[in-house]
KELUMGU-816622 format. One record per residue (C-alpha): residue number from 1; residue in one letter; z, x, y. Coordinates in steps of 0.25 Angstrom, whole numbers, plus 2048, in hexadecimal, padded with zeros to 3 digits. Layout:
% KELUMGU-816622
NODE   i aa  c3  c1  c2
NODE NUM  A   Z   X   Y
...
END
This chain:
% KELUMGU-816622
NODE   i aa  c3  c1  c2
NODE   1  M 79A 862 902
NODE   2  R 79D 855 8FB
NODE   3  I 798 85A 8EE
NODE   4  R 7A1 866 8EF
NODE   5  E 7AD 85E 8F2
NODE   6  R 7AA 855 8E6
NODE   7  G 7A8 861 8DD
NODE   8  G 7B5 867 8E2
NODE   9  A 7BD 85B 8E0
NODE  10  T 7B7 859 8D2
NODE  11  G 7BA 868 8CF
NODE  12  H 7C8 866 8D4
NODE  13  A 7CA 85A 8CC
NODE  14  F 7C5 861 8C0
NODE  15  V 7CE 86C 8C1
NODE  16  V 7DA 863 8C2
NODE  17  L 7D6 85C 8B6
NODE  18  V 7D4 869 8AE
NODE  19  I 7E2 86D 8B3
NODE  20  A 7E8 860 8AF
NODE  21  T 7E2 860 8A1
NODE  22  L 7E6 86E 89F
NODE  23  A 7F4 86A 8A3
NODE  24  T 7F4 85E 899
NODE  25  L 7EF 867 88E
NODE  26  L 7FA 871 891
NODE  27  L 805 867 892
NODE  28  S 800 85F 885
NODE  29  G 800 86D 87E
NODE  30  C 80F 86E 881
NODE  31  Q 812 861 87A
NODE  32  P 817 861 86C
NODE  33  E 80E 85A 861
NODE  34  P 813 84C 85D
NODE  35  R 81A 84D 850
NODE  36  A 81C 843 845
NODE  37  P 829 83B 846
NODE  38  N 835 841 840
NODE  39  L 839 835 838
NODE  40  A 846 83B 833
NODE  41  Q 84B 83E 841
NODE  42  L 846 831 847
NODE  43  Y 84D 828 83D
NODE  44  D 859 831 83A
NODE  45  F 861 825 840
NODE  46  A 85C 81C 836
NODE  47  S 85F 825 82A
NODE  48  E 86D 827 82F
NODE  49  T 870 818 831
NODE  50  D 875 80F 825
NODE  51  T 874 801 829
NODE  52  P 871 7F4 822
NODE  53  A 868 7F1 82E
NODE  54  R 85D 7FA 827
NODE  55  R 853 7F2 81F
NODE  56  P 851 7F8 811
NODE  57  V 843 7FC 80F
NODE  58  I 83A 7FB 803
NODE  59  A 82E 805 802
NODE  60  I 822 800 7FA
NODE  61  P 817 809 7F6
NODE  62  G 808 807 7F4
NODE  63  T 7FF 807 7E8
NODE  64  L 801 813 7DF
NODE  65  G 80E 815 7E7
NODE  66  S 818 812 7DC
NODE  67  R 81B 81A 7D0
NODE  68  L 818 813 7C3
NODE  69  Q 820 816 7B6
NODE  70  D 81E 812 7A8
NODE  71  R 82B 80C 7A4
NODE  72  E 829 80F 795
NODE  73  T 828 81E 797
NODE  74  G 82E 820 7A4
NODE  75  A 821 828 7A8
NODE  76  F 81B 826 7B6
NODE  77  I 80D 821 7B5
NODE  78  W 80B 822 7C4
NODE  79  G 812 82B 7CF
NODE  80  G 81A 834 7C5
NODE  81  R 81A 843 7C4
NODE  82  G 80F 84B 7BF
NODE  83  G 804 842 7C5
NODE  84  L 801 835 7CC
NODE  85  S 7FF 82E 7BF
NODE  86  I 7FF 82F 7B0
NODE  87  D 7F1 832 7AB
NODE  88  P 7E8 826 7AB
NODE  89  A 7DF 82C 7A1
NODE  90  N 7E9 82A 796
NODE  91  P 7E7 81B 790
NODE  92  K 7F6 819 790
NODE  93  N 7F8 81E 79E
NODE  94  Q 7EC 815 7A3
NODE  95  R 7F4 809 79D
NODE  96  L 800 80D 7A5
NODE  97  L 7F9 80E 7B2
NODE  98  A 7F1 801 7B0
NODE  99  L 7F7 7F3 7AF
NODE 100  P 7F6 7EB 7A2
NODE 101  I 7E9 7E2 7A1
NODE 102  G 7ED 7D5 79C
NODE 103  K 7E6 7CE 790
NODE 104  G 7E5 7C0 796
NODE 105  D 7E9 7B8 7A2
NODE 106  E 7F7 7BF 7A4
NODE 107  P 7FA 7C1 7B3
NODE 108  L 7FA 7CF 7B8
NODE 109  S 809 7CE 7BA
NODE 110  Q 80B 7CD 7AB
NODE 111  L 803 7DA 7A8
NODE 112  R 80F 7E4 7A7
NODE 113  D 811 7F2 7A3
NODE 114  H 81C 7FC 7A2
NODE 115  V 819 803 7B0
NODE 116  R 822 801 7BC
NODE 117  A 823 806 7CA
NODE 118  R 82E 811 7CC
NODE 119  G 82F 815 7DA
NODE 120  V 826 818 7E6
NODE 121  L 81D 824 7E4
NODE 122  R 822 82D 7EF
NODE 123  V 81B 83A 7EA
NODE 124  A 80E 83A 7E1
NODE 125  R 80D 846 7D8
NODE 126  P 7FF 848 7D3
NODE 127  S 7FC 853 7CA
NODE 128  I 7F0 85D 7CA
NODE 129  F 7EE 866 7BF
NODE 130  G 7FD 865 7BB
NODE 131  L 802 868 7CA
NODE 132  E 809 85C 7D0
NODE 133  I 807 859 7DE
NODE 134  E 810 851 7E7
NODE 135  K 80A 847 7F0
NODE 136  D 812 83E 7FA
NODE 137  V 810 82F 7F8
NODE 138  Y 81B 827 7FD
NODE 139  R 825 832 7FF
NODE 140  G 822 832 80E
NODE 141  A 824 824 810
NODE 142  I 832 824 809
NODE 143  D 836 831 811
NODE 144  T 833 829 81D
NODE 145  L 83C 81E 819
NODE 146  I 847 828 816
NODE 147  A 845 82E 824
NODE 148  G 849 820 829
NODE 149  G 856 820 821
NODE 150  Y 851 818 815
NODE 151  D 858 81B 809
NODE 152  F 84C 81F 800
NODE 153  R 84F 82B 7F7
NODE 154  R 846 837 7F7
NODE 155  T 842 835 7E8
NODE 156  R 840 829 7DF
NODE 157  E 84B 82E 7D6
NODE 158  E 855 82F 7E1
NODE 159  E 851 821 7E5
NODE 160  I 853 81B 7D7
NODE 161  E 861 822 7D6
NODE 162  D 866 81D 7E4
NODE 163  R 85F 80F 7E4
NODE 164  E 86C 808 7E2
NODE 165  V 872 80D 7EF
NODE 166  N 865 80B 7F7
NODE 167  L 867 803 804
NODE 168  D 859 803 80A
NODE 169  S 84E 80A 803
NODE 170  F 845 805 7F8
NODE 171  E 838 808 7F1
NODE 172  F 830 7FD 7EB
NODE 173  P 827 803 7E1
NODE 174  Y 81D 7FA 7D9
NODE 175  D 813 7FA 7CF
NODE 176  W 806 7FC 7D7
NODE 177  R 7FD 7F9 7CC
NODE 178  R 802 7EA 7CB
NODE 179  D 800 7DE 7D4
NODE 180  I 805 7DF 7E2
NODE 181  V 80B 7D1 7E1
NODE 182  E 814 7D6 7D5
NODE 183  A 819 7E2 7DE
NODE 184  A 81C 7D8 7E9
NODE 185  Q 824 7D0 7DF
NODE 186  E 82C 7DC 7DA
NODE 187  L 82E 7E0 7E9
NODE 188  D 835 7D2 7EB
NODE 189  G 83F 7D5 7DF
NODE 190  F 841 7E3 7E4
NODE 191  I 845 7DE 7F2
NODE 192  R 84E 7D4 7ED
NODE 193  R 855 7DE 7E4
NODE 194  K 856 7E8 7EF
NODE 195  R 85C 7DE 7F9
NODE 196  V 868 7DC 7F1
NODE 197  Q 869 7EB 7EE
NODE 198  V 869 7EF 7FD
NODE 199  A 873 7E4 800
NODE 200  L 87D 7E9 7F6
NODE 201  A 87B 7F8 7FA
NODE 202  R 87C 7F4 809
NODE 203  R 889 7ED 806
NODE 204  D 88F 7F9 7FF
NODE 205  A 88A 802 80B
NODE 206  F 88D 7FA 816
NODE 207  G 898 7F0 811
NODE 208  S 898 7E1 811
NODE 209  D 88D 7D8 80C
NODE 210  Q 87F 7DC 810
NODE 211  T 874 7D2 811
NODE 212  L 868 7D3 809
NODE 213  P 85E 7DC 811
NODE 214  K 850 7DB 815
NODE 215  F 846 7E6 811
NODE 216  D 83C 7EE 819
NODE 217  I 82F 7F2 811
NODE 218  V 826 7FE 813
NODE 219  A 81A 7FD 80A
NODE 220  H 80D 805 808
NODE 221  S 7FF 801 804
NODE 222  M 7FF 7F7 7F8
NODE 223  G 80E 7F6 7FA
NODE 224  T 80C 7EF 807
NODE 225  L 805 7E4 7FF
NODE 226  V 811 7E3 7F6
NODE 227  A 81A 7E1 802
NODE 228  R 811 7D8 809
NODE 229  Y 80F 7CE 7FD
NODE 230  Y 81F 7CF 7FB
NODE 231  L 822 7CB 809
NODE 232  M 818 7C0 80A
NODE 233  Y 81A 7BA 7FC
NODE 234  G 827 7BF 7F6
NODE 235  A 827 7BF 7E7
NODE 236  Q 81C 7B4 7E6
NODE 237  D 811 7B7 7DC
NODE 238  L 802 7B4 7DF
NODE 239  P 800 7A6 7D9
NODE 240  A 7F9 7A5 7CC
NODE 241  D 7EF 79A 7D2
NODE 242  G 7EA 7A4 7DC
NODE 243  S 7F0 79E 7E8
NODE 244  L 7F9 7A6 7F2
NODE 245  P 808 7A7 7F2
NODE 246  D 810 7A0 7FD
NODE 247  L 812 7A9 809
NODE 248  T 821 7A9 80A
NODE 249  W 824 7B7 810
NODE 250  E 82F 7B7 805
NODE 251  G 830 7C6 805
NODE 252  A 832 7C6 814
NODE 253  D 840 7C0 811
NODE 254  Y 844 7CE 80C
NODE 255  V 83C 7D8 815
NODE 256  S 83E 7DB 824
NODE 257  R 833 7E5 827
NODE 258  V 827 7EA 81F
NODE 259  I 81E 7F6 822
NODE 260  Y 810 7F5 81B
NODE 261  I 809 803 81A
NODE 262  A 7FA 804 818
NODE 263  P 7F9 7F6 812
NODE 264  P 7EC 7F2 80A
NODE 265  N 7ED 7E4 80F
NODE 266  A 7DE 7E2 80D
NODE 267  G 7DD 7EB 801
NODE 268  S 7D6 7F8 7FF
NODE 269  V 7C8 7FB 7FA
NODE 270  T 7CE 807 7F3
NODE 271  S 7D4 7FD 7E8
NODE 272  F 7C6 7F7 7E5
NODE 273  E 7C0 806 7E4
NODE 274  N 7CC 80A 7DB
NODE 275  L 7C9 7FD 7D2
NODE 276  I 7BB 801 7D1
NODE 277  N 7BB 810 7D0
NODE 278  G 7C9 813 7CC
NODE 279  K 7D3 81C 7D3
NODE 280  S 7D4 82B 7D3
NODE 281  F 7E1 831 7D9
NODE 282  G 7DA 83F 7DC
NODE 283  P 7D5 84B 7D5
NODE 284  F 7DC 84E 7C8
NODE 285  Q 7E4 840 7CA
NODE 286  P 7E4 834 7C1
NODE 287  Y 7D8 82A 7C2
NODE 288  F 7DB 81B 7C1
NODE 289  S 7CF 814 7BB
NODE 290  P 7CA 807 7C0
NODE 291  A 7CF 800 7B4
NODE 292  L 7DD 805 7B5
NODE 293  L 7DE 801 7C4
NODE 294  G 7D7 7F4 7C1
NODE 295  T 7E4 7F0 7B9
NODE 296  H 7EC 7F1 7C6
NODE 297  P 7ED 7E3 7CD
NODE 298  S 7F1 7EB 7DA
NODE 299  T 7E4 7F2 7DB
NODE 300  Y 7DC 7E5 7DC
NODE 301  Q 7E7 7E0 7E6
NODE 302  L 7E3 7EB 7EF
NODE 303  L 7D4 7E7 7F0
NODE 304  P 7CF 7E4 7FE
NODE 305  R 7CC 7D6 802
NODE 306  I 7BE 7D1 7FF
NODE 307  R 7BD 7CB 80E
NODE 308  H 7BD 7D9 813
NODE 309  D 7B1 7DE 80C
NODE 310  R 7B7 7EB 807
NODE 311  I 7B0 7EB 7F9
NODE 312  Q 7A0 7EB 7F7
NODE 313  V 796 7EC 7EC
NODE 314  A 78A 7F5 7EE
NODE 315  G 77E 7EE 7F0
NODE 316  E 784 7E0 7F2
NODE 317  T 786 7D8 7FE
NODE 318  F 793 7D0 7FB
NODE 319  A 7A0 7D6 7F8
NODE 320  P 7A6 7D4 7EA
NODE 321  D 7B1 7CA 7E7
NODE 322  I 7BB 7D4 7E3
NODE 323  Y 7C5 7C9 7DF
NODE 324  D 7BB 7C4 7D4
NODE 325  V 7BD 7CA 7C6
NODE 326  D 7AE 7C6 7C3
NODE 327  E 7AA 7D0 7CE
NODE 328  W 7B2 7DB 7C7
NODE 329  D 7AD 7D8 7B9
NODE 330  A 79F 7D7 7BD
NODE 331  R 79F 7E4 7C5
NODE 332  G 7A8 7EB 7BB
NODE 333  W 7B3 7EF 7C5
NODE 334  G 7C0 7F6 7C2
NODE 335  L 7C7 7F1 7B5
NODE 336  L 7B9 7EA 7B1
NODE 337  N 7B1 7F6 7B2
NODE 338  P 7AA 7F8 7A4
NODE 339  D 7AC 807 7A5
NODE 340  Q 7BB 804 7A6
NODE 341  D 7BC 7FF 798
NODE 342  A 7C1 80C 792
NODE 343  V 7CD 80B 79C
NODE 344  L 7CF 7FC 798
NODE 345  Q 7CF 800 78A
NODE 346  R 7DB 809 78D
NODE 347  L 7E2 7FF 795
NODE 348  M 7E0 7F4 78B
NODE 349  P 7E1 7FB 77D
NODE 350  D 7E4 7ED 777
NODE 351  E 7D7 7E8 77B
NODE 352  P 7CC 7EC 771
NODE 353  S 7BF 7E7 778
NODE 354  S 7B9 7EB 785
NODE 355  E 7B6 7DC 787
NODE 356  G 7C5 7D9 785
NODE 357  R 7C9 7E4 78F
NODE 358  R 7BF 7E0 799
NODE 359  A 7C4 7D1 798
NODE 360  R 7D2 7D5 79A
NODE 361  A 7CE 7DE 7A6
NODE 362  R 7C7 7D3 7AC
NODE 363  A 7D3 7CA 7AB
NODE 364  H 7DC 7D5 7B1
NODE 365  V 7D2 7D7 7BD
NODE 366  A 7D1 7C8 7BF
NODE 367  K 7E0 7C7 7C0
NODE 368  A 7E1 7D2 7CA
NODE 369  L 7D6 7CD 7D3
NODE 370  W 7DC 7BF 7D3
NODE 371  R 7EA 7C5 7D8
NODE 372  S 7E3 7CE 7E2
NODE 373  K 7DB 7C3 7E9
NODE 374  Q 7E8 7BA 7E9
NODE 375  L 7F1 7C5 7EF
NODE 376  H 7E6 7C8 7F9
NODE 377  L 7E6 7BA 7FE
NODE 378  A 7F5 7B9 7FE
NODE 379  M 7F6 7C6 806
NODE 380  D 7EC 7C3 810
NODE 381  I 7F1 7B6 816
NODE 382  P 7F6 7B7 824
NODE 383  A 805 7B8 824
NODE 384  V 80E 7BC 82F
NODE 385  P 81C 7C2 82B
NODE 386  P 828 7B9 82D
NODE 387  A 832 7BD 838
NODE 388  G 83B 7C8 833
NODE 389  L 830 7D0 82C
NODE 390  D 82A 7DB 833
NODE 391  A 81D 7E1 82E
NODE 392  F 817 7EE 832
NODE 393  L 80A 7F4 82E
NODE 394  V 806 803 82C
NODE 395  I 7F7 807 82B
NODE 396  G 7F1 814 828
NODE 397  G 7E3 818 82E
NODE 398  G 7DA 823 832
NODE 399  V 7D4 825 824
NODE 400  D 7C6 820 820
NODE 401  T 7CA 815 816
NODE 402  P 7C0 80E 80C
NODE 403  S 7BD 800 811
NODE 404  V 7B1 7FC 808
NODE 405  V 7AF 7FF 7FA
NODE 406  E 7A1 7FD 7F3
NODE 407  F 7A0 7FB 7E4
NODE 408  D 793 801 7DE
NODE 409  P 78E 7F9 7D2
NODE 410  A 785 805 7CE
NODE 411  T 791 80F 7CD
NODE 412  G 79C 805 7CA
NODE 413  Q 7A4 80C 7D5
NODE 414  A 7AA 808 7E2
NODE 415  R 7A9 811 7EF
NODE 416  N 7AE 810 7FD
NODE 417  I 7A2 80E 807
NODE 418  A 7AA 80B 814
NODE 419  W 7B7 810 81A
NODE 420  S 7C0 80B 825
NODE 421  E 7CD 80E 82D
NODE 422  G 7D9 80F 823
NODE 423  D 7E2 818 81C
NODE 424  G 7D9 81D 811
NODE 425  V 7DD 812 808
NODE 426  V 7E0 805 810
NODE 427  L 7D7 801 81C
NODE 428  R 7DE 7FE 829
NODE 429  G 7D8 7F0 828
NODE 430  S 7DE 7EE 81B
NODE 431  S 7EC 7F1 81F
NODE 432  L 7EA 7E8 82B
NODE 433  L 7E3 7DD 822
NODE 434  D 7D9 7DD 82E
NODE 435  E 7D0 7D0 82C
NODE 436  R 7C6 7D4 837
NODE 437  S 7B8 7D6 831
NODE 438  A 7AF 7E1 835
NODE 439  G 7A4 7D7 83A
NODE 440  E 7AE 7D0 844
NODE 441  F 7B8 7DA 847
NODE 442  D 7C0 7D6 854
NODE 443  L 7CD 7DB 85B
NODE 444  G 7DA 7D6 855
NODE 445  L 7DE 7D8 847
NODE 446  R 7DC 7CC 83D
NODE 447  S 7E6 7CD 832
NODE 448  P 7EF 7C4 82A
NODE 449  L 7FA 7CF 82B
NODE 450  S 806 7CF 835
NODE 451  F 80E 7DB 838
NODE 452  R 817 7E0 843
NODE 453  S 811 7EE 846
NODE 454  V 805 7F7 840
NODE 455  L 806 806 83F
NODE 456  L 7F8 80D 83E
NODE 457  L 7F8 81B 839
NODE 458  P 7ED 825 837
NODE 459  E 7F2 828 828
NODE 460  E 7ED 827 81A
NODE 461  H 7F2 81C 811
NODE 462  L 7FD 823 80B
NODE 463  D 800 82D 815
NODE 464  I 804 822 81F
NODE 465  T 812 823 818
NODE 466  K 813 831 81B
NODE 467  S 810 831 82A
NODE 468  A 81C 833 833
NODE 469  V 816 829 83D
NODE 470  F 816 81F 832
NODE 471  G 825 823 82E
NODE 472  D 82A 821 83D
NODE 473  N 823 814 83E
NODE 474  I 828 80E 831
NODE 475  L 836 813 834
NODE 476  F 836 80D 842
NODE 477  W 832 800 83C
NODE 478  L 83C 800 831
NODE 479  L 848 805 83A
NODE 480  D 845 803 849
NODE 481  A 83B 7F8 84B
NODE 482  P 842 7EB 84F
NODE 483  R 843 7E0 845
NODE 484  G 842 7D1 847
NODE 485  D 839 7C8 84E
NODE 486  W 82B 7CD 851
NODE 487  E 81D 7C9 854
NODE 488  A 814 7CD 848
NODE 489  V 807 7D3 84B
NODE 490  H 7FE 7C9 844
NODE 491  T 7F0 7C7 845
NODE 492  P 7EB 7B9 841
NODE 493  M 7DF 7B8 838
END
């Protein structure tokens, strides 16, 4: 009898459980699927509100995210119509896409050409067999800010035409081939000019004298490093003696809030791979050779940190010193690869001998590596933002991302041998500048960075900026989140 009673009770409970489960499934089936936030509807109040309380915003793109134009001809060498770039197989075009290689000890800042940045690349137009294909780059991010009432124009041409009456919305394009510190110095001048422009425009719009405003910054990828250096050091250059600039937080005097999106704070192994192998932009698209990319100081400045053991050499126990030009020379890396002499000949038509070209190339690499090491040290010091500066971090994830690259001396090529969590380009640990090592990993992030909040999204490096969830969060941070005193999320080293 007891066995029957237990079985009966169990059977009754089972029936009740089945009924409850079916009811839950039926009820959940009646619920609508969650939809993406409607930004235009959510922030309609902001787009209809004209007030001097709105902080003007500056959008800063990542590497390859600014259109580049040859001032002599007016032609776009990157980001124009009819293709991503001009054909690098043409010797003249190669010299336009590369940076000049000096003849002696000239600092990199003096190696100038006639190329300038002309607007953020909102849409790329690669061409395949003469057919132009439109691909969003930063149009999604700009449209998000427009939904929040920021006065961006839909096209670059409209922005140029109306820039004199713009109150609150600015693009900051920069030459992504050049030194990151140079871009930060240009940002300093840009902000100083725009502060006056905004104050005058607001006086006309709202009457009476308007105080010089502070800005909000929304930066992506390498653009975050430009913004970070500017905030920490203002317009200071890296000292010629190799020491570090004074941490003054001078840029924070003019910025209220900054949003860092997919920042490569600890670099990316992709930069090393590109310097060794060159970079292809896809089938039937341009190929940038190692020597061409090796003229760009910014590519070296995106290298990963030595202490994180991201770069290895096949058959060797110790990681190479990637800041040492002798290492690059001995291994024939990048600009110093003997197979690249034909490219060097096109980049230095005034240099008759291969020995002369190699000597100049070596001096160029040495300058770029020196600056990179110095910049990395300056960016990695623990630094808590001053009161009044709110820093937010957006990190992509869910994509296997190269974490270790191995150079094979037998082939002269670099290849990915390990992958970790990231956005396909930047590791999660790089964005966080996570200093915990694999051998002694423990709870609690150790990083020199400080920030008010972090948003983690399962998105690819560029697709982050197209996400409606991302858009909702950044507009909340820019328009709704309280400003003022706050306790930073800071993790001591």
